N, C-alpha and C positions, 0 to 999 in steps of 0.2 A: 600898638600893633594891630593892623586890620585883621579881622577874623575871616578866613576863607570859608565861603559857604558854597554848597552845591545845590542843584535843583531838587535833590531828594531830601527836602527838609520841610518843616512847618506843616501847614494844612495840606499841602500836596502829599507829603509823607503819610499823613493820616488817611487821606482819601484813597491813595493807592493801596495801602495796607488793608483798609477796611473792605474795599472792593474785592481784593484778593481773598480775604477771609470769607466773604459772602459767596464768591464764586466757588471756592473749594468746598464750602459747606454744602452748597446745592449739588455739586458733583458727587460728593461722598454719599449724600442721601439718595441721589438718583441711581447710584450703583446698586442699591437694594430696593429700587422702585418706590422710594419714599415710604417704605414700611418701617415697622418698629425697629428692626435691627439697624437700618440705615440711620434712623433718627438717633439711636443710641451711639452709633459711631460718630455722629456729629457732636454729641454731648462730650464724648471722650476727646475728640479732636480740639474742640474749643476750650475745654478745661486746660489742655496743654498749651495752646496758643495764649490763653489768658495768663498762664504761669510765666511764659516767656516774656510777654510785654510788661507784666507787673515787675518782674525782676529787672528788666532793662530800665524801667522808669524809677524804681525805688533805689537802685544802686547807682544812679547816674551821678549824683552830687559827690558821693563817697569816692567813686572811681576817679572822677575828675580831680579831686583833691589829692588822692594818694598816688595816682599814675597819670599825670597830665600828658596827653598826647593827642594826635588828630582824632582818633576814634572816641576817646573819652570826652573831648571837647564837643564833638558832634553829638554824642549821647546826652551830654549835659544841656546843650542848647535845645535839644528836641525832647527833653524830659516830659514837657507838657503834652506833646503830641503822641509820644509813646504811651503815656498814661491814658489819654483819651482813646487811643487804639485798644488798650486793655479793656476799657469800658465797653467799646463796640464789640470786642470779642466775647465779653461776658453777656452782652445783650443777645447776641446770636445763641449763646449757651442757654439763656433763659427761654428763648423761643423754642429751641430744641427740647428743653425739659417740658414745656407746655404741650408740645406736640406728642411727646412720649406719654404724658398724662392722659391725653385725649385718645390716643391710639390703643393704649394698653393700660387701662385703669388698675387691674389687679397687679400687673408687673410694676407699675409705678408705686402703688401702695406698699408692695414688698420691698422696694428699693429705697423708700424714704421713711422718716419717722418724725415725731413731733420735735425732736432735738434738731434734726436737719432743717425743718421749717423755721425754727426760731433763729438758729445761728446763721443759716443761709439768708434769711430775711434781713438780719442785721448787716450781713455782708453786703447785700444789694443796696441797703440804705446808705452804707458807707460809700459804696461806689457812686451812687447818685450824688451824694454830698460832695465828694471829691471832684467829680466831673463838673458839677454845677459851679464850683469855685475855681475851675481851671481856666477861667477867662479873666482878662484884665479888669473889666468892670466889676464883676462879682467879687473878685479877690480884693479890689480896692474898697468895696462896700463892707467886706468882712473885717478888713484891717490886717496888717502883717502878723501881729502876735496871734490873733485868733486863727488866721489862715494857717500859720505854721503848726499850731497846736492840733487843728483839725486834720491836717495832712499827715502829721506825725502819728497821732492816735489811730486814724483810719488806716494808714499804711501798715502799722504793726499788727492791727487786728486782722487785716487781710492776709498778711504773712502767716500769722498763726492759723488762720482758717485754711489756707492752702496746705500747711503742714499736717493739720488734722485730716483734711479731705483725702490727701494722697497717702498719709501714713496709715490710716485705718484699713487700707487695701493691701498693705504689705503681707499680713499673714496668709492671704489667699494667693497673692501675686508678688513674690519677693522683689521682682524687678522694679516695682513701684518705689522702692527705696532710692532709686536713682533720681527721682523727682525731688527728693528732699535735699539733694546736694546743692543745687543752685539757691534754694531758699536759705540753707545754712550759710552758704557763701555770702549772700546778700546781708544777712544779719551780722556776720563776722566783719564784713567790710564797713558797715555802718558803725559798729562798735569801735573798730580800730580808728576810723576817721574821727569819731567823736572824742576818743581818748587823746588824739593828737591836736585837737582844737583847743585854743586857750579859753579859759573861763571868761564870761562877759566883762568882769571888772579888769581882768588882766589884759584883755584885748583892747579895752578902752584906754588903759594906762599906756599900752604900747603905741596906740594911735596918737595919743597926746605927746608922747616922747619923740615920735618920729617927725 
């Protein structure tokens, strides 16, 4: 059966979403004359858009397996581009963090710690590795087994980091608990999908029998 595709897919999808994120980030910062508060608003905004695109990318395969329909098929086909859009969102996030550090060094020092440097740095290394291997040539060079392992470990590390980053703000701002809901849902979807998937030997036996 031919798969229906629309124009809002592939690299066009990535380009439009990334340009939208850049435009909105500039607009948000401009509302506060590109001063510290405006930059911090961009940091919060891009943290949330990064969460959105990460969840869309990391849940795509599980959703397509559990609830096959037009939306989940579209999401699965565009998982790579949603993931690269997540990387673009977090790149803007990094630029805003750097601007915060330059504009308000005391405030930046108070808002960060050695722990955030270490685990945040690992997170960005994971994003770079995942993005660099999101292209056909680099994925082929890495090999399917290593590619799957990298994207699995990197994805779960980022999910955990999102949970910690949003979760630690709950005592001061209880509404931040809402951001944990999509993360918990993505984790649950992946576990349910994995539980329903036959083991490699069983799948091989079924393929040989069919």
